[in-house]
C-alpha positions in Angstrom: 7.2 -23.3 19.1 8.3 -19.7 19.5 7.2 -16.2 18.9 10.1 -13.9 18.6 9.4 -10.1 19.0 12.0 -7.6 18.0 12.4 -4.0 16.9 12.1 -2.3 20.3 14.4 0.4 21.5 14.8 4.0 22.6 13.0 6.6 20.6 12.1 10.3 21.1 8.5 11.4 21.4 7.0 11.9 18.0 9.3 9.3 16.4 8.5 5.9 15.0 9.3 2.3 15.6 8.4 -0.9 13.8 8.0 -4.1 15.9 8.2 -7.5 14.3 7.0 -10.8 15.5 8.4 -14.0 13.9 6.6 -17.2 14.5 8.5 -20.5 14.5 6.8 -23.9 14.8 3.3 -22.7 14.1 1.4 -21.3 11.1 -0.2 -17.9 11.9 -2.5 -18.0 8.9 -5.3 -19.6 10.9 -4.8 -17.5 14.0 -5.6 -14.0 15.1 -2.5 -12.1 16.1 -2.2 -9.3 18.7 0.2 -7.0 20.4 0.0 -6.3 24.1 2.1 -4.0 26.2 3.0 -3.7 29.9 4.1 -0.4 31.4 6.2 -0.3 34.5 4.0 -1.1 37.5 0.9 -1.8 35.4 -0.9 -4.8 34.1 -0.7 -6.1 30.5 -3.0 -4.3 28.1 -4.2 -5.0 24.6 -2.8 -2.7 22.0 -4.0 -4.0 18.7 -5.4 -7.1 17.0 -5.5 -8.5 13.5 -7.9 -11.3 12.7 -7.3 -14.2 10.3 -9.2 -12.1 7.8 -6.9 -9.1 8.5 -9.6 -7.1 10.3 -7.8 -4.8 12.7 -8.8 -3.2 16.0 -6.9 -0.8 18.3 -6.9 0.5 21.8 -8.3 4.0 21.8 -4.9 5.3 23.1 -3.1 4.2 20.0 -5.7 4.6 17.3 -4.6 6.6 14.3 -0.9 6.2 15.4 -0.2 2.5 15.4 -0.9 0.0 12.6 -0.9 -3.8 13.0 -0.3 -6.0 10.0 0.5 -9.6 9.1 2.3 -11.4 6.4 1.1 -15.0 6.4 3.5 -16.0 3.6 6.5 -15.5 5.9 4.8 -16.1 9.2 5.3 -12.6 10.5 3.2 -9.9 12.3 4.1 -6.3 12.7 3.3 -3.2 14.7 4.1 0.1 13.1 4.3 2.8 15.8 4.1 6.4 14.7 4.0 9.6 16.7 5.0 7.7 19.8 4.4 9.3 23.2 6.1 8.7 26.6 3.0 6.8 27.7 3.7 4.2 25.0 6.7 3.1 27.0 6.6 -0.5 28.1 7.4 -4.1 27.1 5.5 -5.1 24.0 4.5 -8.7 23.6 3.1 -10.4 20.5 0.4 -13.0 20.9 -1.0 -15.8 18.7 -4.5 -17.0 19.6 -5.7 -20.6 19.7 -6.8 -20.4 16.0 -9.2 -22.5 14.1 -9.4 -25.4 14.8 -8.6 -24.5 18.4 -5.0 -25.3 19.5 -2.6 -23.8 22.1 -2.1 -20.0 22.2 1.3 -18.5 22.4 3.1 -15.4 23.8 6.4 -13.9 22.6 9.1 -13.0 25.0 8.6 -9.2 24.8 10.6 -6.3 23.4 11.2 -3.1 25.3 10.0 0.2 23.9 11.2 3.4 25.7 9.9 6.8 24.6 11.8 9.8 25.9 10.1 13.2 26.2 
């Protein structure tokens, strides 16, 4: 089982990035998906979640700038990041919860996002 995050990179403030999370060995349709991030020297924080029913929630710091989405047909989740800020810099991790019925949860390996001012 693997969650493979990609799409990170270096972007200027005000720019955009799209992160992708590909799931292998699990079906995401019965799981909530989320993106977390970890800035240098800080703990991991929740950025956005999308439920099995595609209800979304966002951290206040990214609301109206980031959009989380999912495509169950191809077992993918996404994070569209617009109007990025230097404080968005960090390693971004995708996460699949235990699902229904409850199984193991999974973390992706992380993708680095660096926003220059």
